[in-house]
C-alpha positions as CSV (number, residue, x, y, z in Angstrom):
1,M,-12.5,-8.0,6.2
2,P,-14.7,-10.1,9.6
3,A,-13.4,-8.5,13.0
4,K,-12.3,-10.6,15.4
5,P,-13.9,-11.1,17.5
6,G,-13.3,-7.9,20.6
7,T,-12.4,-5.4,18.1
8,A,-14.5,-2.9,15.4
9,P,-14.8,-3.6,12.5
10,V,-13.2,-1.3,10.1
11,A,-16.1,1.0,8.7
12,R,-16.4,0.1,5.0
13,P,-15.2,2.7,3.0
14,L,-12.2,2.8,4.9
15,E,-11.5,-0.9,3.8
16,E,-12.4,0.3,0.6
17,A,-9.4,3.1,0.3
18,I,-7.1,1.2,2.2
19,A,-7.7,-1.9,-0.2
20,T,-7.4,-0.2,-3.3
21,R,-3.8,2.1,-1.7
22,L,-2.5,-1.6,-1.1
23,R,-3.4,-2.9,-5.4
24,R,-1.2,0.2,-6.4
25,I,0.9,-0.4,-3.8
26,E,0.7,-4.3,-5.6
27,G,1.2,-3.0,-9.0
28,Q,4.3,-0.6,-8.0
29,V,6.7,-3.9,-6.6
30,R,5.1,-5.7,-10.1
31,G,6.6,-2.4,-12.0
32,V,9.8,-2.7,-10.3
33,L,10.3,-6.2,-10.1
34,K,10.4,-5.9,-13.9
35,M,12.0,-3.1,-14.2
36,L,14.8,-4.7,-12.5
37,E,14.9,-7.9,-14.5
38,E,14.9,-5.6,-17.8
39,G,17.6,-3.3,-16.5
40,R,16.7,0.4,-16.0
41,E,18.1,3.2,-14.0
42,C,18.6,2.8,-10.7
43,E,17.0,6.3,-10.7
44,E,13.8,4.9,-12.0
45,M,13.1,2.2,-9.1
46,L,14.3,3.8,-6.7
47,T,12.0,7.2,-7.4
48,Q,9.3,3.4,-7.0
49,T,11.1,2.3,-4.5
50,M,10.4,6.1,-2.8
51,A,6.4,6.1,-3.9
52,M,5.3,2.5,-2.3
53,R,7.0,3.6,0.9
54,S,4.6,6.7,1.0
55,A,2.1,4.8,0.1
56,L,2.2,2.0,2.9
57,D,2.8,4.8,5.3
58,Q,-0.9,6.1,4.1
59,V,-2.1,2.3,4.2
60,G,-0.9,2.7,8.7
61,A,-2.3,6.2,8.7
62,R,-5.3,5.4,7.9
63,L,-5.3,2.1,9.9
64,M,-4.3,4.1,12.4
65,E,-6.8,7.0,12.0
66,Y,-9.6,4.3,12.2
67,H,-8.0,2.8,15.2
68,L,-8.1,6.5,17.4
């Protein structure tokens, strides 16, 4: 991912870790959509939603860690 002028580029290992987490989140979102279409229990979907929220928090923490 190219850096914007005036910003430092994200370190390659950190970039890969963030990309991996985002791909996992993307898979979870697709999974919840499928669960919704199948009429699965709300509790199952809520569990996955909480996992996605936690994963997004981790992405934010990684970005903040790099920024500081």
